[in-house]
C-alpha positions in Angstrom: -9.5 -0.8 -5.7 -10.3 -2.0 -2.5 -10.5 -6.1 -4.7 -6.7 -4.9 -6.5 -6.0 -4.1 -1.8 -8.2 -5.0 0.0 -8.4 -3.5 3.7 -9.1 -6.0 6.0 -9.8 -4.2 9.3 -12.7 -2.4 7.4 -15.8 -4.3 7.3 -17.7 -3.3 4.5 -17.6 -6.5 2.8 -18.4 -10.6 4.0 -14.8 -11.7 4.5 -15.9 -15.0 2.2 -15.6 -11.9 -1.5 -12.2 -10.9 0.0 -10.7 -13.5 0.5 -11.5 -14.9 -2.3 -10.5 -11.4 -4.4 -6.9 -12.8 -3.1 -7.3 -16.2 -3.4 -7.8 -15.4 -7.1 -5.5 -12.7 -8.0 -2.1 -14.0 -9.8 0.1 -11.0 -8.9 1.8 -10.0 -6.2 -0.4 -9.2 -3.4 -0.5 -6.6 -0.8 -3.1 -5.7 2.2 -3.0 -2.7 3.7 -3.8 -3.6 8.0 -4.0 -1.1 10.8 -3.5 -4.8 13.0 0.0 -4.1 15.7 2.5 -6.0 14.8 2.0 -8.9 17.6 -1.1 -9.4 15.4 0.5 -10.8 11.9 1.9 -13.7 11.3 5.6 -13.7 11.3 6.7 -15.3 7.8 10.1 -15.5 6.1 8.6 -15.2 2.8 6.2 -11.6 3.1 8.0 -8.1 2.7 6.3 -6.1 5.3 5.7 -2.5 5.2 5.5 -0.2 7.7 3.9 3.5 7.0 3.6 5.8 9.7 2.1 9.6 10.1 2.7 12.9 11.4 0.6 13.0 14.2 -0.4 16.7 13.3 -1.6 15.4 9.2 -3.9 11.9 10.6 -6.0 14.6 12.8 -6.5 16.6 10.3 -7.7 13.9 8.1 -9.7 12.1 9.7 -11.4 15.7 10.1 -12.2 15.4 6.6 -12.4 12.2 6.1 -15.4 12.5 9.1 -17.0 15.5 7.7 -17.1 13.1 4.2 -18.9 10.2 5.4 -22.4 9.7 4.9 -22.8 7.7 8.3 -26.2 6.2 7.1 -24.6 4.0 4.2 -21.5 2.9 6.1 -23.3 1.6 8.9 -25.5 0.2 6.3 -22.9 -1.4 4.5 -21.0 -2.6 7.8 -24.0 -4.4 8.9 -25.1 -6.3 6.0 -21.5 -7.3 5.5 -21.3 -9.0 9.5 -24.5 -10.4 8.7 -23.5 -12.4 5.2 -20.0 -13.7 7.5 -23.0 -14.7 10.2 -21.7 -11.6 12.7 -23.8 -10.0 15.5 -22.9 -6.3 15.6 -22.8 -4.8 19.3 -24.1 -1.1 19.1 -20.4 1.4 17.4 -19.0 3.6 20.6 -19.7 7.3 20.5 
């Protein structure tokens, strides 16, 4: 799914790989982002879809997501992807 529709905010692989995958696509592209609307360039040729969720659903979802996350694997992939792009990562907030 990440190759078909990358979540560009999640640093788990090199940006160059993500951008190359997007460039190679021949179908209509779609990406996921949590970037605020004022952080996305306005383009009249682009269709923007905003999805909102009930905050109670978000709270339960994140709780389950955290319970099922292998933090060590996530941090390892994040560090590897950042190194490929030459990014030095600071410590994560608690």
